[in-house]
C-alpha positions in Angstrom: -50.4 93.1 32.2 -47.8 92.8 29.6 -44.7 90.6 30.8 -41.7 91.9 32.0 -38.7 92.3 29.3 -35.7 91.2 31.2 -32.0 90.7 30.4 -29.6 88.8 32.4 -25.8 89.6 32.8 -23.0 87.1 34.4 -19.3 86.5 33.3 -20.1 83.0 34.5 -21.7 80.7 31.8 -23.5 78.7 34.8 -24.7 81.3 36.7 -26.0 83.1 33.4 -27.8 79.6 32.4 -29.4 79.4 35.6 -31.2 82.8 35.6 -32.4 82.6 32.0 -33.6 79.1 32.9 -35.6 80.7 35.9 -36.8 83.9 33.7 -38.1 81.2 30.8 -39.9 79.6 33.4 -41.6 82.5 34.7 -45.1 83.6 32.9 -44.6 87.1 33.7 -41.0 87.4 32.6 -39.8 87.7 29.0 -36.1 87.2 28.4 -35.0 89.4 25.5 -31.2 89.3 25.8 -28.4 87.4 27.9 -25.1 88.8 28.3 -21.2 87.8 29.5 -20.4 91.0 30.5 -21.8 94.5 31.7 -20.3 96.1 28.6 -22.1 94.0 26.2 -25.4 94.9 28.4 -24.6 98.4 28.4 -24.1 98.4 24.6 -27.6 96.8 24.2 -29.3 99.0 26.4 -28.1 102.1 24.8 -29.1 100.6 21.1 -32.4 99.7 22.4 -33.7 102.5 24.9 -36.8 101.7 26.6 -36.8 98.2 26.0 -35.8 96.5 29.1 -38.0 96.6 32.4 -35.8 94.4 34.4 -32.1 93.4 34.6 -30.6 90.6 36.6 -27.0 91.7 37.3 -24.1 90.0 38.4 -21.4 92.1 40.7 -18.4 91.0 40.2 -17.4 91.1 36.4 -14.5 92.3 34.7 -14.2 95.7 32.9 -17.7 97.1 34.5 -18.8 95.5 37.4 -22.9 95.0 38.0 -22.8 98.2 40.7 -20.9 100.5 38.3 -23.5 99.5 35.3 -26.3 100.2 37.7 -25.2 103.9 38.4 -24.4 104.4 34.7 -28.0 103.4 33.7 -29.3 105.5 36.5 -33.2 105.7 37.6 -34.2 106.3 33.8 -32.8 102.5 33.2 -34.1 99.2 33.9 -35.0 98.3 37.3 -32.3 95.9 38.8 -32.0 92.6 40.9 -28.6 91.8 41.8 -27.2 88.0 41.8 -24.2 87.7 43.4 -22.0 85.3 45.7 -20.9 88.0 47.9 -23.3 89.4 50.6 -21.3 92.1 51.4 -22.4 94.0 48.8 -26.1 94.4 49.8 -25.9 98.1 51.3 -24.3 99.2 48.2 -27.0 97.7 46.0 -29.6 99.4 48.4 -27.7 102.6 47.6 -28.2 102.5 43.6 -32.0 101.3 44.3 -31.7 97.6 43.3 -35.2 96.5 43.8 -33.7 92.9 45.3 -30.0 91.4 46.1 -30.2 87.4 45.5 -27.0 85.6 46.9 -26.0 82.6 45.2 -26.4 79.8 45.1 -30.5 81.1 45.0 -33.4 78.6 44.3 -36.2 79.2 42.1 -38.2 80.1 45.1 -36.2 82.7 46.0 -36.2 84.1 42.6 -39.5 83.9 42.3 -40.0 86.2 45.0 -37.6 88.8 43.9 -38.9 88.7 40.7 -42.5 89.3 42.2 -41.3 92.6 44.1 -40.5 93.8 40.2 -44.0 92.8 39.0 -45.6 95.0 42.1 -43.4 97.6 41.4 -44.4 97.8 37.6 -48.2 97.4 38.3 -47.5 100.3 40.8 -45.9 102.4 38.2 -48.7 101.4 35.7 -51.3 102.2 38.2 -50.0 105.5 38.9 -49.6 106.7 35.0 -52.8 105.6 34.3 -54.2 107.7 37.1 -52.1 110.3 37.8 -54.0 111.8 40.1 -53.9 109.0 42.4 -50.0 109.7 43.0 -50.9 112.7 44.9 -50.4 112.3 48.4 -52.8 114.9 49.5 -55.5 112.3 47.8 -53.7 109.1 48.8 -54.3 107.5 52.3 -51.1 105.4 51.9 -47.5 105.6 50.7 -45.2 103.3 48.9 -41.7 103.1 50.8 -38.7 101.0 49.9 -37.5 99.2 52.6 -35.4 95.9 53.0 -35.3 95.3 48.9 -39.3 95.7 48.7 -41.7 98.2 48.4 -43.8 98.5 51.3 -47.4 100.1 51.6 -47.6 102.4 54.8 -51.1 103.8 55.6 -50.6 107.3 56.7 -53.0 107.1 59.4 -50.2 104.6 61.0 -47.5 107.0 60.7 -46.7 108.5 64.3 -43.7 110.2 63.3 -40.7 110.2 60.6 -36.8 110.4 62.1 -34.1 111.6 59.8 -30.5 109.4 60.2 -28.2 110.6 57.7 -29.2 108.9 54.3 -32.0 107.1 55.9 -35.5 108.1 57.6 -36.8 105.8 60.3 -40.6 105.6 60.0 -42.3 104.9 63.5 -45.8 103.4 63.3 -48.6 103.1 65.6 -49.3 99.4 64.6 -45.8 98.0 65.4 -42.8 99.1 67.8 -40.3 98.2 64.6 -39.7 101.2 63.0 -39.3 100.9 58.6 -35.8 101.9 57.8 -35.7 103.4 54.0 -32.9 105.1 52.1 -34.2 108.5 51.5 -33.4 111.9 52.8 -36.0 113.6 55.3 -36.6 116.2 52.9 -37.7 113.6 50.2 -39.9 112.3 52.9 -41.5 115.5 53.6 -42.3 116.1 50.1 -44.0 112.7 50.1 -46.4 113.7 52.8 -49.3 115.6 52.8 -48.9 119.1 54.4 -52.0 118.8 55.9 -51.5 115.8 58.1 -47.7 116.1 58.7 -45.2 118.9 59.7 -41.3 119.3 60.1 -40.6 120.5 63.5 -37.2 119.9 63.8 -34.3 119.2 61.1 -34.5 115.6 62.4 -38.4 115.2 62.8 -41.6 115.1 61.2 -44.6 114.5 63.0 -47.9 113.1 62.3 -50.7 116.2 63.5 -53.1 114.3 64.6 -50.8 111.6 66.7 -49.6 114.5 69.1 -51.1 114.4 72.8 -49.6 117.1 74.3 -47.3 120.2 73.7 -44.7 121.4 76.3 -42.5 124.3 76.2 -41.7 123.7 72.3 -42.0 119.8 72.6 -44.4 117.7 71.3 -45.3 114.5 73.3 -46.3 111.6 70.9 -46.6 108.6 73.1 -43.9 107.9 75.1 -41.7 109.9 72.9 -40.7 113.8 73.4 -39.7 115.8 70.0 -38.5 119.2 70.3 -39.3 121.8 68.0 -36.1 122.9 66.4 -35.8 127.1 66.1 -36.1 126.9 62.1 -39.4 125.3 62.3 -40.6 127.3 65.5 -42.7 130.0 63.7 -44.8 127.8 61.5 -45.2 125.2 64.4 -46.8 128.2 66.7 -49.1 129.2 63.9 -50.4 125.8 63.9 -50.6 125.6 67.6 -52.8 128.4 67.4 -55.1 126.7 65.4 -54.7 123.5 67.0 -55.8 125.2 70.4 
């Protein structure tokens, strides 16, 4: 796989120099630009569309900050790793789909860990581009979820149920009591899951059909958890139940 083409953006010369140095010593990264402001970086990206895979962005900059630049670039722009002295921006970084969030001062080991996530993401995208059939949830035995600033591979057979929490979903797993929290809607999660194995039975719940242990009065039992069937989903659930029984 070719090195990821990177830019570094920071209005502090010392901080910018550190990121540039780290990029240059990382074999799977290639520096194609360094900028002292987000405005300069935005101009470069508009003049060279599709030429950058990864951007290391400071957040607090004048005129245009890193979060604003990430929003302007949107999902078609390069992936982003934020570098900032202020940890309170972590949630905002997550909301703009950043791959990672490095809090200054960070060392090369921390930088390399974040860059490794970018490489793993690029390899996953390349794999799906070269083999589009593999991206179909009907064929896959696993899916990738963005959780805690990394892509997590989740086996479909490990999923018990998915709970919708406003802008997030909580994925409950058989293998661990600690659920995965991912920033996405329950509808988007429903579209990722194969309909033959998962069903939305409530505005807040999707269940793995093979993990249902019992059905009582329009509730389903999965382990120690009882999940209600919502009125909107009652008909399709009863159709499934007639086949299941």
